Backbone as numpy.savetxt, mean C-alpha at the origin, in Angstrom:
# Nx Ny Nz CAx CAy CAz Cx Cy Cz
-23.98 6.28 -3.35 -23.34 5.07 -2.94 -24.06 4.57 -1.66
-24.00 3.35 -1.50 -24.71 2.78 -0.29 -23.97 3.33 0.86
-24.73 3.71 1.93 -24.10 4.26 3.14 -23.08 3.36 3.88
-23.39 2.07 3.78 -22.51 1.05 4.41 -21.13 1.03 3.69
-21.30 1.08 2.34 -19.96 1.08 1.54 -19.20 2.37 1.73
-20.00 3.40 1.85 -19.38 4.70 2.07 -18.57 4.70 3.41
-19.21 4.15 4.46 -18.52 4.04 5.77 -17.40 3.20 5.74
-17.43 2.10 4.89 -16.33 1.17 4.98 -15.18 1.79 4.21
-15.49 2.63 3.07 -14.39 3.17 2.35 -13.72 4.30 3.25
-14.57 4.99 4.02 -13.97 6.08 4.88 -12.93 5.36 5.97
-13.30 4.30 6.42 -12.54 3.59 7.49 -11.28 3.17 6.78
-11.30 2.59 5.48 -10.21 2.18 4.82 -9.25 3.35 4.52
-9.86 4.41 4.03 -9.02 5.62 3.75 -8.27 6.10 4.87
-8.70 6.00 6.10 -8.12 6.40 7.26 -6.83 5.65 7.59
-6.66 4.38 6.98 -5.73 3.43 7.10 -5.63 2.85 8.53
-6.69 3.10 9.39 -6.67 2.57 10.70 -6.54 1.06 10.75
-7.12 0.39 9.74 -7.02 -1.06 9.78 -5.53 -1.51 9.58
-4.73 -0.68 9.21 -3.29 -1.14 8.99 -2.51 -0.72 10.27
-3.19 -0.24 11.31 -2.51 0.07 12.43 -3.00 -0.61 13.75
-3.53 -1.70 13.53 -3.97 -2.61 14.62 -2.97 -2.94 15.68
-3.37 -3.01 16.94 -2.36 -3.25 18.02 -1.69 -4.63 17.78
-2.34 -5.40 17.19 -1.74 -6.76 16.87 -1.08 -6.61 15.42
0.16 -6.66 15.39 0.87 -6.44 14.12 0.49 -7.41 12.91
0.30 -8.58 13.34 -0.10 -9.66 12.39 -1.37 -9.29 11.64
-2.40 -8.88 12.42 -3.69 -8.48 11.94 -3.55 -7.25 11.08
-2.82 -6.27 11.49 -2.59 -5.09 10.65 -1.93 -5.46 9.36
-0.97 -6.34 9.43 -0.22 -6.78 8.20 -1.15 -7.45 7.27
-1.97 -8.28 7.75 -2.83 -9.05 6.86 -3.89 -8.04 6.19
-4.29 -7.07 6.91 -5.13 -5.99 6.29 -4.39 -5.30 5.22
-3.17 -4.90 5.53 -2.31 -4.16 4.55 -2.10 -4.96 3.40
-1.85 -6.13 3.44 -1.63 -7.09 2.30 -2.85 -7.37 1.38
-4.06 -7.04 1.99 -5.23 -7.24 1.17 -5.84 -6.06 0.57
-5.40 -4.83 1.02 -5.94 -3.60 0.58 -5.78 -3.29 -0.99
-4.76 -3.87 -1.59 -4.61 -3.64 -3.03 -5.81 -4.05 -3.80
-6.49 -5.08 -3.25 -7.64 -5.70 -4.10 -8.77 -4.71 -4.35
-8.96 -3.71 -3.36 -9.96 -2.73 -3.53 -9.66 -1.92 -4.84
-8.52 -1.73 -5.20 -8.10 -0.85 -6.37 -8.51 -1.62 -7.66
-8.82 -2.91 -7.62 -9.18 -3.50 -8.80 -10.56 -2.93 -9.27
-11.46 -2.39 -8.34 -12.68 -1.96 -8.76 -12.60 -0.74 -9.65
-11.36 -0.08 -9.75 -11.21 1.12 -10.54 -11.75 2.36 -9.98
-11.61 3.55 -10.62 -12.27 4.80 -10.17 -11.74 5.24 -8.85
-12.69 5.82 -8.01 -12.31 6.23 -6.66 -11.75 5.16 -5.80
-12.20 3.93 -6.06 -11.70 2.72 -5.20 -10.26 2.44 -5.58
-9.77 2.88 -6.78 -8.34 2.62 -7.10 -7.56 3.81 -6.47
-8.10 4.97 -6.37 -7.42 6.08 -5.77 -7.07 5.82 -4.28
-7.98 5.27 -3.63 -7.97 5.04 -2.21 -6.79 4.30 -1.73
-6.43 3.11 -2.33 -5.23 2.37 -1.93 -3.96 3.13 -2.34
-4.00 3.67 -3.53 -2.81 4.37 -4.02 -2.40 5.51 -3.03
-3.36 6.31 -2.73 -3.14 7.43 -1.81 -2.86 6.96 -0.44
-3.65 6.03 0.04 -3.41 5.42 1.32 -2.07 4.79 1.45
-1.59 3.99 0.42 -0.39 3.35 0.51 0.86 4.32 0.52
0.67 5.40 -0.23 1.69 6.44 -0.24 1.76 7.12 1.13
0.68 7.47 1.75 0.70 8.01 2.95 1.22 7.13 4.05
0.83 5.85 4.08 1.29 4.88 5.04 2.86 4.67 4.92
3.31 4.55 3.65 4.68 4.42 3.36 5.52 5.55 3.91
5.10 6.73 3.76 5.82 7.92 4.35 5.81 7.95 5.90
4.67 7.59 6.49 4.52 7.73 7.85 4.93 6.53 8.75
5.33 5.37 8.18 5.69 4.11 8.89 7.12 4.04 9.21
7.97 4.92 8.68 9.30 4.78 8.75 9.88 4.50 10.12
9.39 5.27 11.21 9.86 5.17 12.42 9.15 4.18 13.31
8.15 3.49 12.78 7.39 2.43 13.48 8.28 1.20 13.66
7.87 0.39 14.62 8.44 -0.94 14.67 7.95 -1.70 13.55
8.77 -2.47 12.87 8.49 -3.24 11.76 8.16 -2.35 10.53
8.65 -1.10 10.52 8.40 -0.16 9.45 8.81 -0.71 8.14
9.96 -1.41 8.01 10.43 -1.93 6.69 9.54 -3.05 6.26
8.96 -3.80 7.14 7.95 -4.81 6.60 6.79 -4.21 6.09
6.30 -3.17 6.70 5.03 -2.46 6.30 5.38 -1.98 4.91
6.50 -1.29 4.81 6.85 -0.69 3.49 6.99 -1.78 2.40
7.60 -2.95 2.67 7.63 -3.90 1.77 6.34 -4.45 1.35
5.41 -4.57 2.31 4.01 -5.00 1.96 3.36 -4.02 1.04
3.58 -2.71 1.29 2.99 -1.73 0.42 3.49 -1.76 -0.94
4.74 -1.98 -1.08 5.41 -2.07 -2.45 4.81 -3.34 -3.13
4.76 -4.42 -2.40 4.29 -5.70 -2.90 2.76 -5.54 -3.38
1.96 -4.85 -2.55 0.58 -4.59 -2.88 0.41 -3.85 -4.14
1.27 -2.76 -4.37 1.29 -1.96 -5.53 1.63 -2.91 -6.83
2.58 -3.73 -6.66 3.02 -4.62 -7.67 1.85 -5.56 -8.07
1.10 -6.11 -7.09 -0.06 -7.02 -7.46 -1.07 -6.22 -8.14
-1.33 -5.00 -7.84 -2.35 -4.20 -8.43 -1.82 -3.87 -9.83
-0.61 -3.59 -10.10 -0.14 -3.23 -11.44 -0.18 -4.48 -12.28
0.19 -5.64 -11.71 0.10 -6.92 -12.52 -1.38 -7.28 -13.06
-2.26 -6.83 -12.23 -3.72 -7.18 -12.73 -4.22 -6.20 -13.72
-3.77 -4.86 -13.58 -4.36 -4.04 -14.60 -3.48 -3.18 -15.47
-2.11 -3.40 -15.25 -1.15 -2.72 -16.04 -1.17 -1.28 -16.16
-1.66 -0.50 -15.09 -1.82 0.79 -15.00 -0.52 1.52 -14.72
0.01 2.30 -15.49 1.35 2.85 -15.44 1.50 3.75 -14.25
0.37 4.43 -13.81 0.35 5.26 -12.61 0.68 4.50 -11.34
0.25 3.17 -11.24 0.54 2.40 -10.06 2.03 2.21 -10.11
2.63 1.87 -11.27 3.99 1.53 -11.27 4.87 2.83 -10.90
4.46 3.96 -11.43 5.18 5.20 -11.07 5.02 5.39 -9.62
3.93 5.33 -9.02 3.77 5.52 -7.61 4.73 4.69 -6.78
4.82 3.39 -7.15 5.64 2.51 -6.40 7.26 2.98 -6.67
7.60 3.30 -7.73 8.98 3.76 -7.99 9.28 5.10 -7.26
8.23 5.93 -7.18 8.49 7.17 -6.45 8.72 6.87 -4.89
7.86 5.88 -4.39 8.01 5.55 -2.98 9.27 4.85 -2.76
9.72 4.01 -3.61 11.01 3.34 -3.39 12.17 4.32 -3.42
12.07 5.32 -4.14 13.18 6.23 -4.27 13.36 7.08 -2.91
12.19 7.20 -2.17 12.34 7.88 -0.93 12.96 7.12 0.15
13.22 5.86 0.07 13.90 5.00 1.08 15.36 5.42 1.13
15.89 5.86 2.29 17.20 6.28 2.52 18.21 5.10 2.49
17.70 3.98 3.03 18.62 2.89 3.24 18.77 2.09 1.91
19.93 2.02 1.35 20.22 1.32 0.07 19.77 -0.21 0.14
20.06 -0.71 1.31 19.59 -2.20 1.45 18.22 -2.39 1.23
17.31 -1.55 1.82 15.95 -1.80 1.79 15.40 -1.29 0.49
16.05 -0.31 -0.17 15.61 0.16 -1.50 15.86 -1.03 -2.49
16.93 -1.76 -2.34 17.11 -2.87 -3.24 16.15 -3.94 -2.92
15.73 -4.22 -1.69 14.77 -5.19 -1.34 13.51 -4.83 -2.01
13.04 -3.68 -1.89 11.82 -3.11 -2.39 11.79 -3.32 -3.96
13.02 -2.84 -4.63 13.09 -2.94 -5.99 13.07 -4.41 -6.47
13.43 -5.37 -5.69 13.42 -6.80 -6.15 11.90 -7.18 -6.49
10.98 -6.62 -5.78 9.60 -6.98 -6.16 9.21 -6.64 -7.47
9.78 -5.63 -8.09 9.45 -5.15 -9.37 10.35 -5.79 -10.44
11.31 -6.49 -10.13 12.23 -7.19 -11.21 11.59 -8.45 -11.63
10.57 -8.98 -10.94 9.93 -10.23 -11.26 9.39 -10.23 -12.66
């Protein structure tokens, strides 16, 4: 793999781009990460694993529910493009971990469309 692509993938795997000091910038990055998964293979694993880790770790952050919503939405977009059942399962597993019923319903609404 090209070293430049490898470096880019490592930076994306660390999810640092989704933790920018400017929330809007971080959110835009998060909302675009699902597109990497369209390449398949290891590029598909990266957003799935990264989204799951970010979902678990952002609960106590300011705007944590928005971050979680964007993650669920990104997984839905990835699923819509390739109909991979593992993507759907990952999203459902993450939604089940939400303790607040209000937000669990909000996340589930993304998958009812």
